[in-house]
N, C-alpha and C positions, 0 to 999 in steps of 0.2 A: 670349442670350435671357433676358429678365427672369423672375424667380421667379413661378411661378403656383401658387396655393394650392388652386384648385378643379380637378376633373378637366376635361380639355380634349382637343380633337382636335389632333394634331400634323400639320402640312403640311410635307413635305420637298420643297423646290424643287430638283429635279434638272436644271432648265433645259430650255429648248426651243431648237432651231435647225432650222427648216424652210426650204424653198426661198423662202418668202415670210413668214418670221417669225423675228425675233431674240428671244432670251431669256437669253443668257449675259451676266453682268455685263460692262459697266455697264448692260446692258439688263434691264428687268424685263418678262417676257413677259405676254401677255394671258391665256393659259390659266390660269396660276397665280393671276392676279387674279380670274378668273371663279370659281375654286374658293373663294377667300377671300370673294368676293362672296356666295356661297351662305351661308356662315357668318354674314356680316354681316347679310344680309337676314332670316335666321332667328334671329338673336340667340343663336347657339351659341358657347360659349367655344372658342377655338382659338389656336394659336401657329404661326408660320412659321419654318422654319430652312432655310437654304440648304445644299446638299450640301457646299460648301466649309467652312461653319461646322460641319457635322457631322464633317468630317474633323479639325478642330481640337479639337472638344469633342463626343464621341459623345453622341447623344441619349439621354435617359432616358425609356423607354417606360412606366415603372411607373404614372404618373398619367394615361395616355392613355385617353380614351374610344374613340378610334379613330385610325387613321393613314392619311393620304393621301400616296402617293409619286408624284410627277409626273416622268416621263422623256420628253422630247420632242425630243431632239437627234438628228436623222437626216441632217444635212449635215456631212460631215467638214470640220474647220477647225482652225486654230491659234488658241488663245485666250490672252489676256494677263492677264485679271483673274479667271478662273474656269475650271473644268473640269467638263463634264457628268457626271452619274452614270453608272456602269457597271452592267451586269447583275450582276456579282459583288457590288457594293455593295448593290444591291436585294435580292439573295438573302440576304445577311448580315443586313440589317435585318429582313427577314421572319422569319428564324430566331430573332431576339432578342426579338420581340414575343410577348406572352402569347397562348396559343392561342385564347382567347375574345375577343380584341380584334379588331374588324373592321378590315380593311385594304383600301384601294382604290388600285389602281395604274392610272395613265392616261397618255396621251400617245402620240405616234407611235412612239417607241422601244419602248414596251410592246407596241404592236400588232405591230411587227416581230419582237420576240422571241417573242411568242405564235405568230405565223405560222410561225416557224422551229422550233416544237415545244416552247417553254418553257411548261409548265403545272404549277406547283408544287402539290403535294398538301398543302393546308392548309385547315382549316375557316375559314369567314368571310373568305375572300380573293376579291376580285373584280378581274378584269382588264378594264377598260373598253375597248371597241373603237369606241365612239361618243364622245359628249361626257362627259368625266369629271365636269364640274360638274353635268350633268343627272342622272347616275347617283347622285352624292352627295346631291343634293336629294331624290331619290326615296327613298333609304335613310333619310335623316334623318326623313322623313315616315312611312314605312311599315315600316321595319326589315327590308327585303329589297332585294336587288340586282336591277337591271334595266338592260339596255342601252337608252339613250334619246338622242334629239337634243333640244337645248334649243329652246323656242319663241322667236319673235321678241321677245315681251314679256320672257321670261326673259333673253334675250341682253342687251337694253337694261338691265334691272334689275341683273344681276350685273356687267355692264361698269361701270356707274356706281358701284355700291356697292363694287366691287373696286378702283376707281381710288384710293380713300383708305383701303384696307384695310391690314392689317399687312404684306402683301407689299410695300407701298410705304413705309409709315411706319417700319418696322423695318429697311429695307434699308440695308446698310452704305454704299452710294454716295449716299444721299439727302443733299442739300446740296453734292454734288460732281458727278461725271459721270453720275449716274443718268439713264437715258433710258427714257421710257415707250414701249413698243412697242404701237401701237394697231391693232386689227383693223378695217380699212375694209370689206372684204367677204370672203366665203368662196367657194371654188370657182374655176373657171377657165373662160374663154370657149371654151377648146379641150377642154371636158369630153367631147365626142363622140369625139375622136381626138387626144388630147394626147400630149405627149412620153412615150415608153414608160418612161423612167427616173424620172419625176417622180411624187410623191404628189399634187400639186395637182389634176390632172384627176379623181382618185378622189373628191374632195370634191363633184363634181357641178356643175350649172349654178350660176353665181354668185348669191349672195344678198347684196343690197346693204344696208348700213346707211345711214340718212339723215344728212346733214350735221349737223343740229341734235342728233342723238343722240350723234354722235362729239364734237362741240364740248362738250356737257354732260359727257361722260366726262372729257375733258381738263381742263375747268374744275375738276372735283372733284380731279383729280390736282394741279393748280396750287395749289389750296387746301391740299393736303397737303404742299406744299413742292417739288414737281417743277418743273423749269425747261426740260427738254429732251424732245422728242417725235419719234418716227419713225413715220410712217404705213406700217404693214406689213399683212400678210395679203393684199395685192394681188399677184396674179400679173402684173398689168399696170396701172400707174397710168393709162394712157390709155383703158382700158375701164371705168373706174368709171362705173356707170349708163349704159353704152353702149347704142345702139339696135341691134336685130336680133341679139341674143346667141344666141337659139335658132335663128334662120333662116339667118344669114349666116356664112360662113367667116371673113370679116373684119368684125366688127361696127363700126358707125360711132361714133367717139368723141363724147362729149357734153361740150363745154367748160364748160357752166353749173354742174353739180353739183360738180365738182372745184374750180372757182373759188369757189363758195359756201363750200365746206369750208375751203379754204386761207385765203381772206381772213377768214372768220369766226374761225378760229383766231388769226390775226394781230391781231385786234382786242384781244386780251388781252395787254397789255404785259409781263406776267410770263413769257410764253413766250419763251425765248431761242433755242435751236437747234431748227429744224424741218427734217426731212429725210423723204424717201420712198425707195422702192427700185426694184422691177422695172418694166420696160417691154418690150413686145413690138415689135421693130423692124418686123415685117410690118404691124402695125396702123398704125403711123406712116407707113410708106411707101405704103400703100394709101389713106390718107386724110390727105394732107399739109395741107390747109387747116385741118381741125379740129385736127390734131396741132400745127400751128403756134400756134394760139390757146392750146392747153393749155400748150405749151412756154413761151410768154410769161408765163403765169400762174405756172408753176413758178419761173421766174427771178425774178419779182417778189416771191414770197412765201417761198421756201425760203431757208435759210441757205446761205452760200457753202460750197463743198466737197460739195455735193449730187451724188450719183451715180445714174444710171439703169442698172441692170444689164441688159444685153442678152444673152439666152440663145441665141446662135447655136449653140453646142456643137460644130459642125463645118462647115467650108466645102465638104466633099465631098458632091456631090449624091447619091451612092449611100448615104452614111451618113444624110443628111437623109431620104431616102425610107424606108429600112429602120427608122428609129426615130421617124418621125412628128414631126420637129422643126418648130419654129414659124416659121422664116424662112430665106430663102436669102441668099447673099452680096450679091446686088444690092439686096434690100430692106434689108439691114443697112447698106450704104453710104449709101443714101438717108436712113435715120434718123440715122446719125452726122453727116451733112452738116447736117441741120436742127438738131440739138442744139448742134453747134459754132457755128452761125450766131448763136445767142442766148446761149449759156452760157459762152463763154470769158472774158468780162470778169471781173476779180477783185473780190471783195467785201471787207468790212471786216477779215476775218481773214487776207487775203492769198491766198485760194484762188480758183480759177475758180468761178463761181457754180453751173454745172451742166454736167456732162460725162457721156458714156457710159462704162460699163464693159463688158467683154466676157468671156463665159464660154466655155471650151472643156472638153469632157469626152472623155477617152480611154477606149477599150474598148467603144465603141458598136458595134453590129452593122454589118458592112460595111466597117469600118476597115481600111486597109492602110498600108504605109509611105508611099505617095503622099499619103494623107490629110494627114499632117503637113506635107508640102511645100505642099499647097493652103492649109492654115491659115496657114503662114508667108507665102506669096505674097499672101494677102489682107491680112495685117497690113502688109506692105511697101507695098501699094497705098494703104492708108489713111494710112500715114506719109508716103509720097511726095506725096500730094495735100494735105498740110499740115494734116490733122485730128488732134485729140488724143483719146486714150483715157485715162481717169483710172486704170484698173486693168485688168489681164488676169488672170483667174482660171483656173488650170489644175488640174483634178482628174481622178481616175479614177472611173469609173462604179461605183455601189453597187447591190447587189441581184443577183437571179438572172436568167438568160436572156440574158446578154451575153457577148461573146467576151473572151478573155484579152488583157490589155494587153501589147503588145510593150514591155518595160521599156527597152530600148536606144533605140528610136524615141522613146518618151515623154520619156526623160531628155535626149536630144539636143535635141528640140524645146523643152523647158522652158528649157534653157540658152541656146538661141538667142533665145528670146523675152525672157529677162531681160537678155541682153547687148545685143541689137539694138533693142529697143523700150522695155521698162520703164525702163531707166536713161536712155535718150536723151529720152524723153518727160518724165521727171521733171526733167531738167536744163533742158528748154525751159520747163516750167510754173513751176518754182521755181528760178530762176537764183541763183548766188552773190550774196549781198547782199539777197535778198528777205526781207522781214519777214513773220513768221507770228504771229498773235495767239492768246492763250488756249490755249497748250500745257499740258496737264494731265500732271504728272509722276506716274508709276505704279510705277516699280521702279528699283532700283540694281543695276548689274553683271549683270543678267539681263533679257532682254526680257519675261519672264513675272513677274508679281507673285507673290512667294513668301510663305509664312506669316510669316516674320520681318519682312517689310515692313509688317505691320500694327502693329508696335510703335511707340509714340509717338516713340521716339528717332529714327526715320527721318523724322519730320515736323517736327523742330525746326529753327528758322531758323538755329541755330548751325552746322549742317552745310553751309550754302550755300558753295560755292566750294572745299570740301575735295576732295582727290584721290579719283577714282573715276569711274564712268560712270552717268549718269542716262538713263532711257528714258521717253518720254511720247508722248502723242497729243493732237490737238485732239478735242473732243467732236463726235460725229457719225458717220454711217454711213461705213464703209470709210476710217477716218482713216489718214494717213501716219505711220509710225513715225518718231519723232524721237530721235536719240541725242545726248548732250552729254557732253563729256570732263571733267566734274567733277560734283560732287553738288549737287542741288537738293532742298529739302524735298519729300517725297512728299505727294501729295494737295494740292499747290499748283499755281498756274499762272503762266506767264511769257509775255512777248513775246520771240521769238527772231529771230535773223538766220541765214539759211542760209549755211553755210561749206563744205559738202561733200555729195556724193551717194553713196549706195549704189545697188543695183539696184532696190530697192523702199522705200528709206528715205532719210532725209537726216541729215546732221550739222549741228548748230546751236550757237549760243552765245547766251546771253541778251543782249538789247539794253540799251543805256544802263547798262553796268556802271560804277560810279564808280571812276575810276582810283586814287584815294587809298586805297581799301579792297580793290582787286582782288587776288585771291590768285595765287600762282604757277600753280595749276591753271587758273584762269580766263584768265590772260594767255597761257599756252602753248597754249590751245585756239583762239586766234585765228590763222588762217593767216598765215605770215610771221614769227611770234614763236615761236621754239623754246625749248628748255629754258634755254640759255645767255642768250638775250636776255631771257627772263622773269626769270631770276635777277638780271640786271644792272639791269633796271627796278625790281625790288623793293628791291634793295640800295641803289641810288642814291636811291630814294624815302625809305628809312629814314635815310640819311645827312642828307638835306635836313631831315627832320623833327627829327632829334636835334640838329642845329645850328641849328634854327629859321630856316633860310634861306627866303626867299619862294618860293612855287611859281611856275614859269613860267606864262605866260598861256595857252599853247596846248599841245595834245598834241604837235604837231610839235616845239616847243621842248623838251618833256620827253624825247622820244625822241632828239633831237639831242644833248642833254646826256649821254646814254648811248651816243652814237655809233651810233645806230640810226635807220633810216628808218621813219616812221609811214605805213603804207599807207592808202589811202582806206577799206578795210574796217575797219582798226583804228580809224580816226576815226569810222566809223559806229557801232561797237560800244561804244567807251569814251566816257566823258564826265568832265569836270572837276567 
C-alpha cells in the first residue's frame, strides 16, 4: 500500500463468494467496489488492502479515520490465489483499532456470524445487515449508523465510480488475470419459495439493472486497465428481465435485454474474456424456444470455456420436494441437451464454447443412501446419451436445519463421480495433443499461490525449463487446473499441449519449445521421452554444437542420431 500522509479510511477486502457472486482473487467483487465508490463519489480519502496483503504486512490503524471490513464469503470452496477472511481475523483487527475509531463490518459472512450470536461489545462498531455501502454513505453524511438499502440511483453511481476505484487500480492482479465481477441483478425469481439452503431468495424479487448502466460500469473498468469480466449476481442468466417474474412459477425468458447487454459489451475491443455463471434448468426446459435464442447469443458473445452452473442439487424427488429445489432430473436433461447442441464447438483457446456444469449438495433433508445412487444413475444417463458436463461440483450443505451427512455415502459417491465421469469427460473434451491457449502460471510446486510466489525471482524468464512443477489456469470462470513438469515464470502465460489427465486437471507441456534450447526437464516432460532419452538428446546436442557439426534438418533425424524414435506428440511440441 502506498504511503498516505493524510488521515484516511481503510477498507479491508476480506472477499466475497456467494452463490451468484465471485470476489476471491483473481476476481474483484462488486460489493467492495460499491464501498469504494461511496468514497470516490464523496471525495473522501481512503485506501484498500486485501486480507492476503494484511497477512503479509499487518495494517497500521493509527492514521485511520475509520475502518471498513468486508467479509462476504459464504460458499465453501478451494481457492488458488487468495483466502477469505475469518471471524478470528476480524475479531483481532477490531481489538487492534482505537476505541474511538468507527468500524463498519459488512457482507453475508458478517450477517451469518451475527445471526449465530456474534455481537462484539465495542463502541462505534456497526454490523451491517443490509447494504454496507448505503450504511457507509449515511454515516459519512450524518455521523451515525443506520441499516439501509441503496437506491437505484445510488446503485448506478457507486457501481460506476467503484469500477475505476482503488479496489481495481491497486489490485495485485491488474494487468494480469484480474476479472471484474459485475452485478447484473439482485434477487431470485424463486423468491417466494426458493431453495432452502440458499441466501439468494432472501434478497427478494429481482431488481434488474439496465444494459446501458452495466456497459457504462464496464467501460470505466476497461479505462482503468481491466480486460476480463464475469457477469455475476444472477441466479439465472436466462431470467434477466424475464416476463412474469411475480406471477409465474416459470417466468418467460426475454432474449432481447441479454442480447443487448452482451453485444453491447463486445463492441469494446478492449474486453478480452467475458463469462457468466448460473442458469436454472427448469426455466430453460419450460421455455425452450426463448432459451434457444438466448443460448445462441451466449455462444456468439462469451469467451470459450464458459460454464452455466445448473443447480440440480439432488436427483431424488423426495429431497427435491423437502428442500424446494429448482428443477427435477427431466428438466435438467432437457436443458443439458440444448446447451450441448450449440456449445460443444471449441473456441480460439481450445475450450468448448459453452457447457453446463452441475451442482450436487449432500446433507439436504430427506436424503438417504439411495439418493446417491439416483444421482449416479442420472450422471450415467447423461454420459451414455453422449452429452458433456464441464464440471461436477460436490459439496455439503451449510447452515442450520439440515440433516447430518453420511460421510461414507458421500465419500463413496464423490470417488465414483471423479473416477467414472470427471476424468472421462475431461479426456473426451481435451484429448492428448489438444492445444490450449493463454494458460496463466500461478504457482510452483503447490496448487495454491503461496506468499513466497510473490517474489520477483519466481517471475524471472531465467527459470523457464528448470526442474520443478508449475501450476496455472486459463482466465475465466471455473478454469481447469493445468500442471506442468518444469518451471515457467509465474504471472506469465503460455500456449500448451495436453499430455495427460487427472480427474479434474490436466498435465501439459508448452507448445513450440525450441529443441536447441530445450532443457532436460522440458524434454522428459514429453510422453515417450524419459530421463535417459532426455539426457541422450541433450548430450548429443552438446557434442554437435561443440564440434560445430551441422544440425540435422528434421526432428526425426535428430532423434534417430540418438537411436530414439520421435513420436508425433514430440514433433508437435518441439520445433527446430
